[in-house]
N, C-alpha and C positions, 0 to 999 in steps of 0.2 A: 504493500500500500504506500509506504514512504517513497519508493522509487517512482511509482505512478504519479504521486503528487508532485515530485520534483520535475519530472518530464513535462507535466501539464504546466507547471509554473514557468519552466524555461520557455515553453512555447508562447505563453502570455507575455513574458518579458521581451522576447525577440520581436514582438510587434510594436515595441515602444523604443524610446531612446534610452537604451540600457545604461550607457555610461553616465548619463545625467541622472537617471533614476537612482543609480547606486551611489551617486555623489562624486563620481570621478570626472565628470565633464566640465566642471567649472574651473576657473583659474586656481582656486584653493584646492579643489579636488585633484587637479593634475599634479600639484606640488605634493599632496599627500600620497598619491600613487607612486610618484618617483621615489619618495623617501621610503615607502613601504617596500617597493621592489629592491631598493639598495640594501635594506635591512635583511630581507630574505636571501638575497644573493650572498651577502657577507656571512649570514648565519649558516648557510649550507655549504659555504666555501666553493661556490661554483667557479669553474675555470674551463678553458678550452680542453676538449677531449673527454670530458665527463659525460656519462649517460644519466640523464635526469628525468624523473617522473614528475610532471605537474598534474596534480589532482584538481578536477573541476575547473578547467581552463576557461569555460564560458565563451565569451566573445573574443578571447585571445588578447585582450588589452595588456594583461600582465605577462602573458607569454612573450609578447613583443619586447617588453622591458627585460625580462629574464634572459632572452636570447642574446642580449648585448654582452653577456658574460662569455659567450663563445661555446657554451656547452651544447650537446645534442639533447633536445628536449622531446620526450614523448608526452604530449599534452592530451589528456583524456577528459571527456565529459559525457554525461548520459543524454544530453539534450542535442538532438540533431539540428534543431532550429538555431541554437546559440552557436553551434559549430559552423554552420553555414556562414555566419558573420565572421567567425574567426578565420575561415579560409580566404575571405576576401582581403585579408591583410597581406597576402602574397609573400609570406615569410619563406625563406630559403628552404626548399624541400630536403636538402641534405643536412639541415640543422634542426628543423622542427617538423614533427610528425603529429598530426591531429588524428585522434581515434575516438569513434563513438562507442564507448563501452564503460562499464563501471570499473573503477580502478582495482576492485577486488578480483577482476579477471585478467590482470596484467602479469601473471606469473610467467607467461611465455616471453614477455618483453624484458623481464628482470633477470638478475637483481640489478639494483641501481646504485650509482655513486652518490645520489642525493634524491630526496623526495621533498617537494615544495608545494605551496599553494597559498592562495589569498582568499580568505573568507569562505572556506569550503568545509572545514571539519565540523562546524556547527550544523551543517545540513545532514550529517551522517550519524549512524549508530556508533557513537564515539568509541566504545570499548572494542567493538568488532573492527572498526577502522584502524585504531592504533595497533591492534594485534597484527593486522594485515600489513600496515606500513612497516612494522618491525620485521616481518618475514621477507618483505621485498627489498629491504635496505641491506647493503653490504655491511659486514661488521666493520666498525671503526668509522662509519660514515654518518652524516647528519641529515635530519629532517628539519625544515624551517618553515613556519607558517605565521600568518597574522590573522587574528580572529576577533570578533566583537567581544567587548568586555561587559559582562552582565551587570557590573556595578555602576556602569555609566548610566545616568538617568534616562537619556534618550533611548539607548539600547534596551534598557529595562522596560520602558513603556512600549516600545515596538513589539517586544516579545510577549508582553502580558495583554496587549490590546490589539493583537495582529488581525482580529476580525474587523477592525474599523477600516473603512475604504481608503483613508489616506496612508495606511500602512500596507497597501496592496503589493509592494515590492518584497514583503516578508512572506515566505512560504509557510504552509500549514504546520510543518513539522520542525522547522529550524528553531534553534535555541541560541544561547550564548554561554560563555564560560566565566567561572570565578577562578582566578589563577591558582590559588593554593589547592583547590579540589582537583584541577586539571594536572597540576604537578604531581600530586599523590597518585593519580591514575597512570601518568607516564612512567613513574618509577615502578609501579606495580606491573606494568606491561613489560618492563625489562630494559628501559632506556636509562642512560646515565648522562652526566653533564647537562642536566635539565636547567634551562634558563627561561623564565617567563616574566616579562616586564610590561607593565601598563605604559602606554604611550599614546600620543596623538590627541591634542586639544584643538587642532585647527578644523573648524567646521566647514563643510563644502560651501555653505552660503556666505562665508566671510567676504565682504566687499574687497575688491582687488587692492584698493588703496590701504586697507588695514592688514593685508596678509603678512607683510614683514613683521609688524609689531606683534600680531597674534601668534605667529609662528615662534618668535623669540620667547614670548611669555609662556607659550605652551611647553617649550623645551625646558624652561625653568621650572614649571609646575611638575614636570615629569620627575624632577629630582627631589621634590618635597615629600617626605614621609606622610602617609595617610592620605593627603590630597591626591597624590599620584594614582591611588587605587581607583579613582573615578574617571580616569582617562577613557577615551572612546574605544581603544583597541588593545589587544594583547599581542606582544611579540613573543613567539614560541620557538625554541631551538633546543634540540637534544640529540644524543648519539646512540646508535646501537653499539654496545660494547664489543671489543675485539674478541672476548671469550664469552 
């Protein structure tokens, strides 16, 4: 049922301006996207020659940013409609492969030097997903993601009131994470070097003239204990141990 909901949600999103709907299409949103991609690239140590799995690539916006690291990316999504948009980006076929399939069926393409994604884990059955990521990842290699922070007031309202029409971009089954609960689950799954950091106070609707100031203030707030816990996103990075 969850898969069917996500496929139907992807179809509905594909008929709208998805980047703007998700908050990536504004000047502030584009800055947020670049920063997020850079964090995920650094966290997973992407470099030329690596074989990387991107889970839930959607329209390929982040795939295009990740590809700048020079790695070969297998980008998967269950929505054929969103993948049609991704393929129009005309990314180099010898570097990026788009596949319409659940990442749980990627055994034949693995194992991978890194597994990455943006705002996708909260769409999945998280315990099952983390176990599968662990099995697909080479020992000693990293997974790196960015996900919504449930302690952020806007994220909390979106998840609790998702039935309201102005939250139509939120799917029926998606949730968000509290970082210490997620860290406990990652350790239980068998990952080590677990790092989860709240970040991102720059709202997509920030006026362009205010972006530099809000961005600087947001980075300061990310360093303030307790206050940082209410940031919009969580940066997640961990390793499959060598043994």
